[in-house]
N, C-alpha and C positions, 0 to 999 in steps of 0.2 A: 504494500500500500504506500502510495506517495505521500510525503509529508509536505506541508505548505512551506514555501521559501520565506525568506525575510521580507518584511513589509517594505514596500517602496515608499520613500519619503516624498511628500508632496513638494513639488518645486514650482515656484511661480517665476515667470520670466523676470530676470534681473535681480532675483533675490537669493542667488546662490552666494556662498561665502566668498566666492572669487569674483563677484561682479565689480566692475570698475566704479569708482567714485568720481564725480565731477568736482574738481577743486577750483574755487573762485577766491580771488584776493579779497580780504575782508576790508573793503573800502566802500563807502557809500557810492552808489551809482549816480553819476552826474551827467550821463548822456541824454540824448533826446527821449522824451516821454510825452504822451498825449495829456492834454488837460481834460478834466471831466467835461462832458458835453452839457449844454444848457438844458435845464429841465423845462417842461411845458409850463407856460404861464409865468415864466421868469422866477419861479420858486428857487430858493437857495437850498443847497444840499444840507442834510442833517450834519451838525458839527462833528459827530462821531465818524461820519463817512469822510469828511474833509481831512480829519486827523489820520484816519486809516489810509487814505489815498496818498498823503504826504509820506507816510512810512513805507508803503508798498513801492512807490515809484523810485525810492532810493535804496532798496534792498540790493546788496552787492551782486546777487546772481541775476539781476535784471540785465546785466551785460550779455547774457546768453539768450535773451528773449527775442523772438521774431515778432513781426507785426500782429500775427494772430494771437500771440500770448498777451500783448498789450490790449487787444480788443477784448479778450477774455477777462482781463483784469478790470477794464472799464465796465463791462457788463456786470461783473461781480459788485462793483461800486454802486451801480444803479439798483441792483437787487438789495444791497445793504440799505440804501437810502429808503426804499419803499418798505423794507422790513421795519426800520426804526421809526418812520413816520406812522406806520400802521400800529406799532407798539405804543406810541404816544397817544393814539386814539383808542386804546384798549381793544385793538383788533389783531392780537398777536397770532401770526401764522407760523406754526411750528415746522411745517414742511419747508417753508422758506428758510427758517433757521438751519435746518438740516442741510439744505442745498448750499447755504453760505459756508457752513463748516467744510463741506466736501470741496467746494471751490477753493477755499483758503488753503486746504491741504494740497490741492493741485498747484497752487501758486507758490507754495513753500514759505508761508508766512511765519511759521513757528519752527523751533528747533526740531521738534518731533517730525513735522512734515518734511523738513529738509532731509532728515535721516532716512525717512521712507523713500524719498526720491533720490537718495544717494548723492546729495549735495553737501559739500563741506567747505566752510569758510576757512581760509588759510591766512595766518598772520604774515604780513610782509613789513619790512622795514620802511619807515617813512622816507629814508634816504634813497630807496630803490625807486627810480623813476623808469617807467616803461617807455622806451623810445618807440614812437609810432611812425615808422617809415612807410606806412601804407600796407596793404595786404601783400603777403608773400604768395607769389603765384608759382606753382610747381607744374612742370610739364608731366602729365600723367599718361603713361602708356597703358592701353587696355590690357587687362589680364584675361586671358582666354581660359575658360573652364570647360573641361570635357565632361559631359554628363552621359550616363547610359540611358538610352531611351529606345523604345521600340521603333523600328524603322530607320535607325541610324541617323538621328537628327544631327544637324551641323553643330559645331561648338558654339557656345554663347559667351558673351562678355559678362563677367561677374558684376553683381549689383554694387558691390563696394567700389569697384573700378569705375563704373558708370557715374556713381555719386561723386567720387573724387574729381573726375574729369568735368562734370557739370559745375561743381563748385569752383574749379579753376577757371572755367570759361566765364562764370558769373563775375568772379573777382576781376578778371581782365576787362570785362565790359564796364564794371563799375569804375575802374581806374581810367578808362578811355574817355 
């Protein structure tokens, strides 16, 4: 009679002990960031939202954000505004509170959320100035990957190679 083997450990993508961490210099982000959009009727944002937005737009890991991340953060600020104004009118929406917590975890606003996302702030000396000579453009040769497929399909370019080449082309276009 066969015996059951050892139980397999549940593995979530990116949560292995060997997953890479993203390290970011622990300096407030001073780059471009959007302002909060105007509210309908010229209403002002709730003071807690204004304070939250000022903290979020200066988090060190904002340096890694794409325009879609900024849009997500702005939408979270709008959700927070309506949550707090409804709470002031005794119309507390707990599902909106849950959504705000989930979104803040995705933005990495707390130390615990950054640990879940494998973001780490690294202390740097104040004397260390990063020289910005513009983007470094590397010439990337496509890596050909041979895959076994029925019918003898032709070799394909690896996805990592395509991404690196696209990034290099985008950086060249940005500098031109």
